C-alpha positions, -999 to 999 in steps of 0.1 A, spaced: 0 0 0 13 34 -8 20 62 17 -9 81 2 -34 53 7 -23 49 43 -30 86 49 -64 83 34 -72 54 56 -61 73 87 -83 103 77 -113 80 74 -107 68 110 -105 105 121 -139 111 106 -153 80 123 -138 89 157 -172 100 172 -190 69 160 -197 42 187 -187 14 164 -154 29 152 -128 2 145 -104 -6 174 -74 -1 151 -72 15 117 -70 -14 92 -41 -5 70 -17 -30 56 16 -18 42 50 -31 35 68 1 41 86 24 17 111 22 -12 136 41 10 171 26 6 184 15 40 220 23 50 243 -5 60 250 -12 96 272 14 112 300 6 138 298 17 174 312 52 179 348 53 191 351 58 228 370 90 221 341 104 201 329 137 214 295 123 223 311 95 244 342 111 258 348 111 295 349 145 313 384 159 321 377 158 359 371 123 374 349 139 401 326 157 376 291 143 375 284 125 342 258 102 326 230 121 343 196 105 339 163 104 356 136 79 362 101 80 376 92 70 411 57 54 415 43 88 425 42 115 398 54 139 424 89 125 426 117 114 404 151 97 408 181 116 396 211 92 388 246 100 378 282 87 379 314 101 393 350 88 393 343 66 363 372 44 351 384 54 316 391 29 289 429 33 293 428 26 331 405 -4 324 430 -18 299 459 -12 322 442 -31 350 438 -63 330 461 -88 344 449 -123 337 478 -140 355 474 -121 388 441 -103 391 445 -75 416 411 -77 432 397 -112 435 365 -102 454 340 -87 429 304 -77 429 279 -50 438 294 -25 464 329 -39 460 351 -12 444 387 -11 459 397 19 438 371 40 455 381 31 490 389 61 511 371 85 487 342 104 505 315 117 482 280 131 485 250 122 464 234 156 464 207 171 442 200 208 445 167 219 429 143 248 426 116 264 405 138 291 389 171 288 370 201 290 394 178 292 425 182 259 442 159 261 472 160 224 482 187 199 488 181 161 488 207 134 492 211 97 485 237 70 490 262 61 463 269 25 453 292 8 428 301 -26 413 332 -44 401 331 -70 373 362 -89 364 389 -63 357 365 -34 357 355 -12 386 327 13 382 327 48 395 303 59 422 267 53 410 244 79 426 206 76 428 189 104 447 151 109 449 137 144 448 102 153 457 101 130 487 117 154 512 113 191 520 97 208 491 79 177 479 59 164 463 70 181 431 42 203 417 26 189 385 35 202 351 61 225 365 96 231 353 123 220 378 159 232 376 185 211 392 221 201 394 238 171 410 271 161 425 292 170 455 298 207 463 334 200 475 343 179 444 322 194 417 286 199 407 270 192 373 258 219 349 222 229 354 195 207 339 158 211 338 127 190 333 89 194 332 72 174 360 46 148 352 8 155 354 -13 141 382 -24 106 374 -59 104 360 -79 110 328 -76 148 333 -39 145 325 -46 139 288 -35 146 262 -1 130 269 29 122 247 48 90 253 80 83 234 93 48 227 125 32 213 145 0 216 177 -17 207 196 16 207 233 9 210 258 37 204 263 44 167 257 74 145 222 59 139 217 57 176 226 94 180 202 103 152 174 84 168 179 102 201 179 136 184 147 127 166 131 114 198 139 146 216 125 167 188 92 148 191 87 164 225 76 134 246 68 138 282 84 105 292 100 76 274 99 38 274 129 18 263 120 -18 254 155 -31 260 190 -37 247 206 -5 259 244 -1 255 254 -33 236 284 -34 261 282 -72 260 305 -75 290 329 -47 280 320 -24 309 334 9 297 307 8 270 281 13 298 298 45 307 300 57 271 263 49 265 254 69 296 272 99 281 255 94 248 219 95 262 225 122 288 212 151 266 178 132 265 178 114 298 188 144 320 156 162 309 132 133 303 125 102 324 134 71 305 121 38 319 140 7 308 133 -30 306 160 -55 302 170 -71 268 193 -100 260 223 -76 257 218 -66 294 226 -101 305 264 -104 308 288 -129 323 305 -110 351 327 -125 377 321 -159 361 283 -157 365 256 -147 340 233 -119 353 223 -82 350 249 -67 374 256 -35 355 219 -30 344 206 -35 379 232 -13 396 234 17 371 196 23 369 169 28 395 136 10 391 103 14 410 101 -24 415 94 -26 453 69 2 450 50 -18 424 50 -50 444 79 -66 425 111 -77 441 131 -77 408 145 -50 386 136 -72 356 99 -65 359 78 -38 374 50 -14 367 43 23 372 16 49 364 20 81 344 -8 104 332 -37 81 325 -16 51 317 -7 20 337 26 7 322 37 -29 328 73 -37 321 76 -75 317 109 -94 320 116 -116 289 147 -129 308 131 -135 342 113 -167 350 78 -164 335 63 -199 342 29 -201 359 47 -211 391 71 -180 389 71 -149 410 68 -128 379 36 -145 368 20 -142 402 31 -105 403 16 -99 368 -18 -113 378 -18 -92 410 -8 -61 391 -34 -65 364 -61 -71 390 -51 -39 409 -56 -15 379 -83 11 383 -94 18 347 -113 49 360 -79 63 370 -57 48 343 -80 38 313 -49 30 292 -29 -2 300 4 -7 281 28 -36 283 65 -33 273 90 -61 271 119 -71 249 112 -102 229 82 -102 206 53 -126 208 43 -116 173 67 -108 145 69 -119 108 106 -110 105 129 -139 100 150 -127 129 144 -143 164 114 -164 153 97 -182 181 120 -172 209 92 -159 231 65 -185 222 66 -202 256 62 -169 273 33 -160 251 16 -193 258 19 -186 296 11 -149 298 -11 -139 268 -43 -150 284 -38 -127 313 -31 -97 291 -61 -105 270 -85 -112 299 -76 -79 316 -79 -58 284 -43 -46 278 -45 -20 250 -12 -23 233 21 -42 236 55 -27 227 85 -49 221 120 -48 206 147 -75 199 140 -77 162 159 -48 144 130 -36 123 96 -21 127 63 -40 126 27 -33 138 1 -60 140 -36 -58 138 -54 -66 171 -44 -103 177 -50 -131 202 -38 -167 202 -21 -163 168 -52 -151 151 -65 -116 141 -92 -107 165 -112 -74 167 -109 -71 204 -74 -85 206 -42 -66 214 -20 -48 188 17 -56 191 43 -31 179 79 -40 173 103 -11 177 137 -28 180 150 -3 155 169 23 176 202 21 156 225 -5 171 257 -18 155 242 -51 144 222 -33 117 187 -39 103 168 -72 100 156 -69 64 142 -104 57 106 -113 63 85 -144 62 53 -144 41 29 -120 56 6 -136 82 -30 -123 83 -23 -105 116 6 -83 103 -6 -48 94 26 -28 87 63 -38 85 94 -19 75 131 -26 82 143 10 91 158 27 121 135 51 140 114 58 171 78 60 180 54 85 197 21 76 213 -1 106 217 -30 97 240 -57 122 232 -83 111 257 -95 80 275 -105 62 243 -84 76 214 -46 75 209 -26 83 178 5 62 171 32 75 149 64 57 139 92 79 126 117 65 102 153 79 103 157 90 67 186 112 55 190 127 90 153 136 92 125 119 111 99 109 86 64 97 97 60 63 80 32 47 100 4 68 114 -27 52 129 -53 56 156 -58 32 185 -94 33 197 -108 16 227 -140 3 212 -171 3 235 -180 -31 222 -146 -44 233 -151 -28 267 -183 -47 271 -166 -79 261 -138 -71 286 -164 -68 314 -177 -102 305 -143 -117 304 -134 -103 338 -166 -116 353 -155 -152 345 -136 -171 372 -106 -176 349 -99 -138 350 -97 -137 388 
């Protein structure tokens, strides 16, 4: 289908918006564009200006923020005393490792260094009325030792909670060793339908290439109010300095917008002889405990009128697992009057017609799809496959009017390049295109949301897929019937 015909179809949906039987998802089917995709690009060199380490080891770097369960608070995170690549290489001594004891909180090179985790903030530029502090941590992995990793909540102490939709000016660091430059961000609205419209940005499989940097620039230009990352962050793959360089790459976005992450396969690394998520779990803050989860690999939070569930593709998902029990509890706790929209994000797709990674999450789908369907999840976002694809509403491998659309956005720009080969199109696949890009979900009200996927094309973000997601009243009636059955409890 041509771009013109897609636009016409979207316009028809806009005309039908007020009708009670409007389709739950605009029924376009497209293969994408004739745009010529660039080849895979290598990771930026560690000395690249976007990735370079600050001259002072005590200077705060890799500043980023994440949402606390309450919209009136955020966590500001940053790094000081990071180990540069040269020091990391010099410390590699396979015959006689200097520090045999490794893990979270074990960083011999930081011993004896006293540092504050201070955030100063206020409502005017340069006027920092409030001070809030946290406790730094660190980790060591094989020959690598991290810098101090700081996570400080603001809005929970004096001056809190943060006022809704208000610009906050802040800086972080230690006043005796060095403070960061001033950053600012707009606080989140109060949770509830009155917070709409709301702009949610999404990306996945970012990496740290020129394509990655372009995706970040386009994402910021889309003016989202918060961002969901569906996994595969740094592509460090065990080489820990790449976590530091990735933090520097995303700082221009992450210091001014909350980005909420879920783990991908590239976050699982063998460190100290054991597979796990040591760097991921230590470098970022997650509202896990606050959402009833005891794992950084799955959690939920609320923003505006959305309940967002972050599922762990690499945590145990069996029906006997803690994650499955948590998911059922979390779904049952949702107040659709408060958060009418329910979104799920995870890394590995349940539905994809790309040849890459076929069937990897089939067992997870078989276990968890019924729960998402029974509780009326509105849309699922995934990554892993390095291409874009949107499905029609689907359930149990079949297209279904009151099913759930799945959207693959594993196209952030990583060094592995695009997945350009597809299987024959299944009946549930609506749009697919192997290009780098990002997405923006504009939630207009409690029933209508516009989804736009932007392709990276010649340094410009080009809207390639543009549809409306509509919460059909007939589907809401069916949802009520499903939830009244014992199987939904």
